[in-house]
C-alpha positions in Angstrom: 99.5 121.8 67.6 102.7 123.7 69.1 105.8 123.3 67.2 109.0 123.7 69.3 112.3 124.3 67.3 116.0 124.1 69.6 114.0 120.5 70.6 117.5 119.1 71.6 118.5 121.6 73.5 118.5 122.6 77.0 115.5 125.2 76.7 113.7 122.9 74.1 114.2 119.5 75.9 112.1 120.7 79.1 109.3 122.5 77.3 108.4 119.6 74.9 107.6 117.8 78.6 105.6 120.9 80.1 103.8 121.1 76.6 103.2 117.5 76.5 102.2 116.5 80.8 99.8 119.9 80.0 98.0 117.7 77.0 99.4 120.4 74.2 100.2 118.4 70.7 104.0 119.0 70.0 106.4 118.7 66.9 109.8 118.8 67.3 111.9 120.2 65.3 116.0 119.0 65.1 118.2 119.3 62.5 119.9 115.7 62.4 117.4 113.0 63.3 119.8 111.7 65.3 119.6 114.4 67.7 116.9 114.2 69.6 115.5 112.1 72.4 111.5 113.0 71.8 109.2 112.2 74.7 106.5 110.0 74.5 103.7 111.4 72.0 105.8 114.0 71.1 106.5 114.0 66.7 109.4 114.9 65.1 110.2 116.2 62.1 114.3 117.0 60.7 114.2 120.5 59.1 116.3 123.5 59.6 116.3 127.3 59.8 118.6 127.8 57.2 116.7 126.3 54.9 113.3 127.7 55.5 110.9 125.6 53.3 112.3 122.8 54.9 110.2 123.7 58.0 106.7 123.4 55.8 105.8 119.8 56.9 106.6 120.4 60.6 104.3 123.4 60.6 101.3 122.2 58.6 98.5 122.6 61.5 100.4 124.5 63.7 98.5 127.3 65.5 101.9 128.3 67.9 105.9 128.3 67.3 108.8 127.9 69.8 111.7 130.2 67.8 114.9 129.0 68.9 117.9 130.3 66.8 121.5 129.0 67.3 124.8 131.2 67.9 125.2 131.0 64.5 121.7 131.8 62.3 121.4 134.5 65.0 125.0 136.0 63.5 124.0 135.1 59.9 120.8 133.8 59.0 117.6 135.1 57.7 115.3 134.6 60.1 112.5 137.0 57.6 112.5 134.3 55.2 111.8 131.9 57.8 108.9 134.4 59.2 107.2 134.5 55.5 107.0 130.3 55.6 105.6 130.6 59.1 103.0 133.3 57.8 102.3 131.3 54.4 101.6 128.3 56.3 98.5 129.8 59.0 101.0 129.9 62.2 98.7 132.7 64.8 101.5 132.9 67.3 105.4 133.2 67.3 107.4 132.8 70.6 110.9 133.6 70.2 113.8 132.7 72.5 116.1 135.9 72.1 118.5 137.6 75.2 118.7 140.0 77.2 121.5 141.4 75.2 118.8 142.9 72.6 117.7 145.1 75.5 120.9 146.2 76.7 121.7 146.6 72.9 125.2 144.1 73.2 123.1 142.0 70.7 121.4 143.1 67.6 117.6 143.8 66.7 117.2 142.0 63.7 115.9 138.7 64.9 112.9 140.3 67.0 112.2 142.6 64.3 111.9 140.1 61.5 109.5 138.4 64.0 107.5 141.6 64.9 107.2 142.6 61.2 105.6 139.3 60.4 102.5 140.4 61.4 101.5 137.6 63.4 101.4 137.2 67.3 104.3 137.5 68.5 106.0 137.4 72.4 109.6 137.8 73.3 111.7 135.9 76.0 114.9 138.3 76.9 117.1 135.4 79.1 120.4 136.4 80.4 123.2 134.2 81.5 122.0 130.6 81.3 122.9 128.4 84.5 123.1 125.2 81.9 126.4 127.2 80.0 128.3 125.9 83.2 128.0 122.4 81.1 131.3 123.8 80.0 133.1 123.1 82.9 132.1 119.7 83.1 135.0 118.1 81.7 137.2 119.8 84.2 135.3 119.5 87.2 135.1 115.2 86.1 138.9 115.5 85.7 140.8 117.6 88.3 137.5 119.5 90.7 138.6 122.6 89.0 136.6 125.1 86.6 138.4 127.9 84.5 136.7 130.7 84.0 136.9 134.7 82.8 135.5 137.3 85.6 135.2 135.0 88.8 134.4 137.7 91.3 131.6 139.2 89.0 128.4 138.3 89.4 125.2 138.2 87.2 121.8 136.7 87.3 121.6 133.4 85.3 118.6 131.7 84.7 117.1 127.6 84.9 116.9 127.1 81.6 113.2 125.3 83.1 112.2 128.1 83.8 112.6 129.7 80.5 110.6 126.8 79.1 107.9 127.3 81.7 107.5 130.5 80.8 107.5 129.9 76.8 104.8 127.1 77.7 102.6 129.9 79.2 103.5 132.3 76.7 102.2 129.5 73.8 99.1 128.0 75.6 98.0 131.3 77.1 96.2 134.6 76.0 96.9 137.5 77.1 100.9 137.3 75.8 101.3 139.3 72.5 103.3 142.1 71.9 104.9 141.8 75.1 108.6 141.4 76.2 109.6 139.2 78.8 113.7 139.9 81.0 114.0 136.4 82.1 116.2 136.3 85.1 117.0 133.7 88.5 116.2 134.8 91.7 119.7 136.9 92.5 123.5 138.2 91.0 125.5 134.8 90.8 129.1 134.8 89.9 131.2 132.0 88.6 133.2 131.2 91.4 129.9 131.1 93.4 128.7 128.8 91.1 132.1 126.8 91.2 131.2 126.9 94.8 128.0 125.8 94.5 128.5 122.3 92.2 130.7 121.7 94.6 128.4 121.6 97.2 126.4 119.5 94.7 129.1 117.1 94.7 129.7 116.9 98.1 133.2 117.9 97.7 135.6 120.9 97.2 135.5 122.4 93.1 139.0 125.0 92.2 138.2 127.9 90.7 141.2 128.9 88.2 141.1 132.5 87.0 141.2 132.8 82.5 141.9 136.0 81.6 139.7 137.0 78.8 141.5 136.6 75.8 141.6 133.1 76.9 138.3 132.9 77.3 138.3 134.8 74.3 139.9 132.1 72.4 138.1 129.2 73.9 134.7 130.3 72.9 135.6 131.2 69.2 135.9 127.8 68.8 131.5 126.9 68.5 130.6 130.8 68.8 130.7 133.5 66.0 133.2 136.0 66.8 130.3 138.9 67.5 128.8 137.0 69.7 131.5 136.5 71.6 132.8 139.8 72.2 129.3 140.5 73.1 129.0 137.6 75.8 132.4 138.5 77.6 131.4 142.1 77.6 128.3 141.3 79.9 129.7 138.6 81.8 132.7 140.9 82.1 131.4 144.5 82.5 128.1 143.8 83.0 125.4 147.3 83.3 123.4 148.1 86.1 120.2 146.0 83.3 122.6 143.2 83.5 122.8 143.1 87.0 119.1 143.6 87.5 116.9 140.4 88.9 113.8 141.1 87.1 110.4 140.3 88.5 108.8 139.1 85.0 109.3 134.4 86.1 107.8 134.9 89.2 104.9 137.2 87.6 104.1 135.1 85.2 104.8 131.1 87.3 103.8 132.4 90.3 106.7 131.5 92.0 110.0 132.6 92.4 112.9 131.2 89.4 114.7 128.2 90.3 118.4 128.9 92.1 121.5 128.2 90.7 122.1 125.9 93.6 119.0 124.0 92.7 119.4 123.8 89.1 123.5 122.2 90.2 121.3 119.6 92.9 119.1 118.4 89.6 122.0 118.6 86.9 125.2 117.2 89.3 125.7 114.1 87.2 127.1 116.1 84.5 129.9 116.5 86.9 130.6 113.6 88.4 
């Protein structure tokens, strides 16, 4: 059995579907029962990483765990306590959804450190900017056909969460990924202006781009993200390093195909912007 935490999210949902399609037994974990729409055949368990003991029922009989933490837990949680529970229950393999920012030292490494120190088999996934982050533009696109964002001309290689999910499924199901760190990006750098244009193409209508200042974006992001995460994110998006602009070969190497483009993601999710 494979346990998926963060099962309500943009990675967790396609990961569950991929695992079920592959014939795996899956338990989905979320903090609130009402949040989760589980695929047929998936067992659901309510639990919270902030209360590690609550994970025990979900982990019974599991061989592998997909571990996804919220931004708040990244800033304040104790993953060491979670790993103690995971190890005690008998889970053998952990795949952590980390961040490209750990590799570029914009984000702290304490989550990865806790997993590495657990004594379990581990694999780290370090994705960069998610295509699905543009869902935050949905209201303004639906109402006004306008995108408001900072750093309009700065391009970094955003990634489709479905690609992250497929890589996670490979690492969870197949041997040979123990001790590996995979950097996950899309096929090419893309700027917010180009993303807005791609969404417009998917809609068949023009979408305008309105540049925000860094401070305007910061105030908006602080409403749902801790300040250290906000500052690191703005730094990566506004003044990316060469490493943060580089396309990684890991998705293609692991999946045997090129990662999806942002335009493909926009076409698949166009209903959110109509």
